[in-house]
C-alpha positions in Angstrom: -30.7 9.1 3.2 -27.0 10.2 3.1 -24.9 9.4 6.1 -22.9 11.9 8.1 -19.3 10.6 8.1 -15.8 11.2 9.3 -13.2 10.2 6.8 -9.8 9.0 8.0 -6.9 8.3 5.6 -3.5 9.4 4.5 -1.9 8.1 1.3 -2.8 7.9 -2.4 -4.6 4.6 -1.8 -7.2 6.4 0.3 -8.0 9.2 -2.1 -10.4 7.2 -4.4 -12.6 6.3 -1.4 -12.8 9.9 -0.2 -13.7 11.0 -3.7 -16.4 8.3 -4.1 -17.9 9.1 -0.7 -18.2 12.7 -1.6 -19.6 12.0 -5.1 -22.2 9.7 -3.6 -23.6 12.6 -1.7 -22.7 11.6 1.9 -22.0 14.4 4.3 -18.3 14.4 5.3 -18.2 16.3 8.6 -14.4 16.1 8.9 -11.3 14.5 7.3 -8.6 13.1 9.5 -5.1 12.5 8.1 -1.5 12.5 9.2 0.3 15.8 9.9 2.3 17.3 7.1 5.9 16.1 6.8 9.1 18.1 5.9 9.8 18.0 2.2 12.8 18.9 0.0 16.5 18.5 0.7 16.5 21.0 3.5 13.2 19.8 5.0 12.0 23.4 5.3 8.7 23.1 3.4 5.9 21.0 4.7 4.1 18.5 2.4 0.5 17.7 3.0 -0.8 14.1 2.6 -2.6 13.1 -0.6 -5.8 12.9 1.4 -5.4 16.4 2.8 -5.0 17.8 -0.7 -8.1 15.9 -1.9 -10.0 17.2 1.1 -9.1 20.8 0.4 -10.3 20.4 -3.1 -13.7 19.6 -1.7 -13.5 22.4 0.9 -13.7 19.8 3.7 -12.3 20.5 7.2 -9.0 18.7 7.8 -7.7 17.5 11.2 -4.1 16.3 11.7 -3.8 15.2 15.4 -0.6 13.4 16.3 -2.6 11.1 18.6 -6.2 10.3 19.3 -5.5 9.0 22.8 -6.0 12.2 24.7 -9.4 13.2 26.0 -9.4 16.5 24.2 -9.0 15.0 20.7 -11.6 12.3 21.6 -14.1 15.0 22.6 -13.5 16.8 19.3 -14.1 13.5 17.4 -17.4 12.9 19.3 -18.5 16.4 18.5 -18.7 15.5 14.8 -21.8 13.5 15.6 -21.0 11.0 12.8 -23.2 8.1 11.8 -20.0 6.2 10.9 -16.3 6.7 10.2 -14.6 5.5 7.0 -11.0 4.6 7.5 -8.5 3.8 4.7 -4.8 3.5 5.5 -5.0 6.3 8.2 -1.8 5.3 10.0 -2.9 5.9 13.6 -4.5 3.4 16.0 -8.0 4.3 17.0 -8.6 3.9 20.7 -11.9 2.5 22.0 -13.4 5.9 22.7 -13.0 6.8 19.0 -14.2 3.5 17.7 -17.4 3.8 19.7 -18.1 7.5 19.0 -19.9 7.1 15.6 -23.4 5.7 15.9 -22.8 2.7 13.6 -19.1 2.3 14.2 -15.9 2.6 12.2 -15.4 0.8 8.9 -12.0 0.1 7.3 -10.9 -0.7 3.7 -8.0 -3.1 4.0 -5.9 -4.2 1.1 -5.6 -7.9 1.7 -7.7 -11.0 2.2 -7.9 -11.0 5.9 -6.8 -12.6 8.2 -3.8 -12.8 5.8 -1.6 -9.8 5.9 -2.9 -7.8 8.8 -0.9 -4.6 9.3 1.0 -1.8 7.6 2.2 -3.2 4.2 -0.2 -5.8 3.0 0.2 -5.1 -0.7 4.0 -5.3 -0.7 4.1 -8.3 1.6 1.6 -10.3 -0.5 3.8 -9.9 -3.6 7.1 -10.5 -1.7 5.7 -13.7 -0.4 4.7 -14.9 -3.9 0.9 -14.8 -3.3 -1.2 -15.4 -6.4 -4.3 -13.6 -5.1 -5.1 -10.5 -3.1 -8.1 -8.3 -2.6 -9.8 -5.6 -0.6 -12.2 -6.0 2.4 -14.4 -3.7 4.3 -14.5 -4.6 8.0 -16.0 -3.2 11.1 -13.1 -2.0 13.2 -12.4 -3.2 16.7 -9.5 -2.6 19.1 -7.2 -5.2 17.5 -4.9 -4.8 14.6 -7.1 -5.5 11.6 -9.1 -8.1 13.5 -12.6 -6.8 13.1 -15.5 -8.8 11.4 -15.6 -8.5 7.6 -18.6 -7.2 5.7 -17.6 -7.3 2.0 -14.8 -8.7 -0.1 -13.4 -8.2 -3.6 -10.7 -10.5 -4.9 -7.9 -9.7 -7.4 -5.5 -12.1 -9.0 -1.8 -11.3 -8.7 -0.2 -12.1 -12.1 3.4 -13.5 -12.2 5.2 -10.1 -13.0 2.7 -7.7 -11.3 4.4 -5.1 -9.1 3.3 -3.7 -5.8 2.5 -0.4 -7.6 0.2 -2.2 -10.1 -1.6 -4.1 -7.4 -2.0 -0.9 -5.5 -3.6 0.8 -8.5 -5.9 -2.2 -9.0 -7.1 -2.4 -5.4 -7.6 1.3 -4.7 -10.7 1.9 -6.9 -12.1 -1.5 -5.9 -11.8 -0.4 -2.2 -13.7 2.7 -3.0 -16.5 0.8 -4.7 -16.7 -1.7 -1.9 -17.0 1.0 0.7 -19.9 2.6 -1.2 -21.7 -0.7 -1.2 -21.1 -1.1 2.5 -22.4 2.4 3.2 -25.5 1.8 1.1 -26.2 -1.4 3.1 -25.6 0.5 6.3 -28.1 3.2 5.3 -30.7 0.4 4.9 -29.8 -1.4 8.1 -28.8 -4.4 6.0 -25.0 -4.5 6.5 -23.9 -7.8 7.9 -20.5 -8.9 9.0 -18.8 -12.2 9.7 -15.8 -12.9 12.1 -12.5 -13.5 10.5 -11.1 -17.0 10.3 -8.9 -18.0 13.3 -6.4 -19.8 11.0 -4.2 -18.3 8.3 -3.2 -15.2 10.2 -0.1 -13.4 8.9 1.2 -9.9 9.6 2.4 -7.4 7.1 5.2 -5.6 8.9 6.2 -2.1 7.8 8.9 -2.1 5.2 12.4 -1.6 6.5 15.2 0.0 4.4 17.5 -2.8 5.7 15.6 -5.4 3.7 15.6 -3.7 0.4 19.0 -4.8 -0.9 18.9 -7.7 -3.4 20.4 -11.0 -2.4 21.4 -12.6 -5.7 22.3 -15.8 -3.9 18.6 -16.5 -3.5 16.6 -18.5 -6.1 15.2 -16.5 -9.1 11.7 -16.6 -7.8 12.6 -15.1 -4.4 14.7 -12.3 -6.1 11.8 -11.6 -8.6 9.2 -11.4 -5.9 11.5 -9.2 -3.8 12.0 -6.7 -6.7 8.4 -6.5 -7.8 7.1 -6.4 -4.2 9.2 -3.3 -3.5 8.4 -1.5 -6.8 8.1 1.4 -7.3 8.9 2.4 -3.7 11.1 2.0 -1.7 12.7 -0.1 -4.5 14.9 -3.1 -4.4 18.5 -2.3 -5.2 22.0 -3.5 -5.8 25.2 -1.9 -7.0 26.6 -1.5 -10.5 30.1 -0.2 -10.7 29.8 1.3 -7.3 26.5 3.1 -8.1 23.2 2.2 -6.5 20.8 0.6 -9.0 17.1 0.3 -8.2 15.6 -2.7 -9.9 11.9 -1.8 -10.6 10.7 -4.5 -13.0 11.9 -8.1 -13.7 10.8 -11.3 -15.2 11.9 -14.9 -15.3 14.8 -15.7 -17.6 16.7 -18.8 -18.7 20.3 -19.6 -17.8 22.4 -20.1 -14.7 25.7 -18.9 -13.4 27.5 -17.1 -10.5 24.9 -15.1 -8.6 24.8 -11.5 -9.6 26.6 -12.1 -13.0 25.2 -10.9 -16.3 24.6 -13.9 -18.6 24.2 -11.7 -21.7 24.1 -8.1 -22.7 20.4 -7.8 -22.1 20.4 -7.6 -18.3 19.8 -11.3 -17.7 21.2 -11.8 -14.2 22.1 -15.1 -12.6 20.6 -15.9 -9.2 21.4 -18.7 -6.7 19.0 -20.8 -8.8 18.0 -19.8 -12.2 18.0 -16.2 -13.5 15.9 -13.1 -13.9 15.9 -10.4 -16.6 15.8 -6.8 -15.5 13.1 -4.9 -17.5 13.2 -1.5 -15.8 15.9 0.1 -13.7 17.1 3.4 -12.2 20.5 4.6 -11.3 20.8 7.0 -8.3 19.9 10.5 -9.4 18.6 9.4 -12.8 15.1 8.7 -14.1 13.7 5.2 -14.3 14.3 3.6 -17.7 13.2 0.5 -19.7 16.1 -1.9 -20.1 16.7 -1.1 -23.7 17.1 2.6 -23.0 19.2 2.0 -19.9 21.6 -0.2 -21.8 22.2 2.4 -24.4 23.7 4.7 -21.8 25.1 2.1 -19.4 26.1 -1.1 -21.2 26.3 -4.2 -19.0 28.2 -6.9 -21.0 28.0 -10.6 -20.3 30.2 -11.4 -17.3 29.4 -8.0 -15.7 28.7 -8.1 -12.0 25.9 -6.6 -9.9 26.9 -6.7 -6.3 
């Protein structure tokens, strides 16, 4: 028997799960997402979240409260009379009154192998740290930050040059499939959970613009992980002839030299130890380009400097 659900999510990562829940025939009583944000240079137009746009395509009612901590919003949430809530990168903390409102509880798709990388940016932080494996988990939510017991897990290898965008795209559909499995088990009263391990806890802090600049004095592996962990957004960057250059894709290269110096005319750049080759880059105001195309318009000869 289909479940009556509340769906709660905001970014692109959450859209496949919403689509899968609807396609499976579950009744979505309401969709909760973050409020629209100003868009454009003047900030006059409001841009809805990806989840809001997907919900409208299904003619689902959309709620955009700024908080769920006031009694009025909690009463509205209870009035949905949901069997369960499905939560995917929603962006607001759920207070106890909301967590306890659905009959079976609230279930979250989280993009890491908990308890590693609890928090806001698990995909980026896993790659920036050089992890070789990630995954998605469905957990029953509690009042802690991603501390609830885990029901299901799907693991994904992180290949040496994989970017955060590529890992995102690998995990999003897996999260959708995993949530459907969890809901099927929930319908049959067969969903079981296990507490998270008490060891190995790390936190995936929200990305800060202050940490996006490339430090060429670091070893090649750290520079490589930094660039791919921030790609495609917000993007790691440096300066080339006074212009901001976003470095979107890199790989290990041979050679050594003064950090930030081009070792050839193919965008091989020396780091504090070893070197990386830039495979994709973007100058401010320009489109992202593969290295070969970029160099046709902006040559970087051996001895050139990236600051």
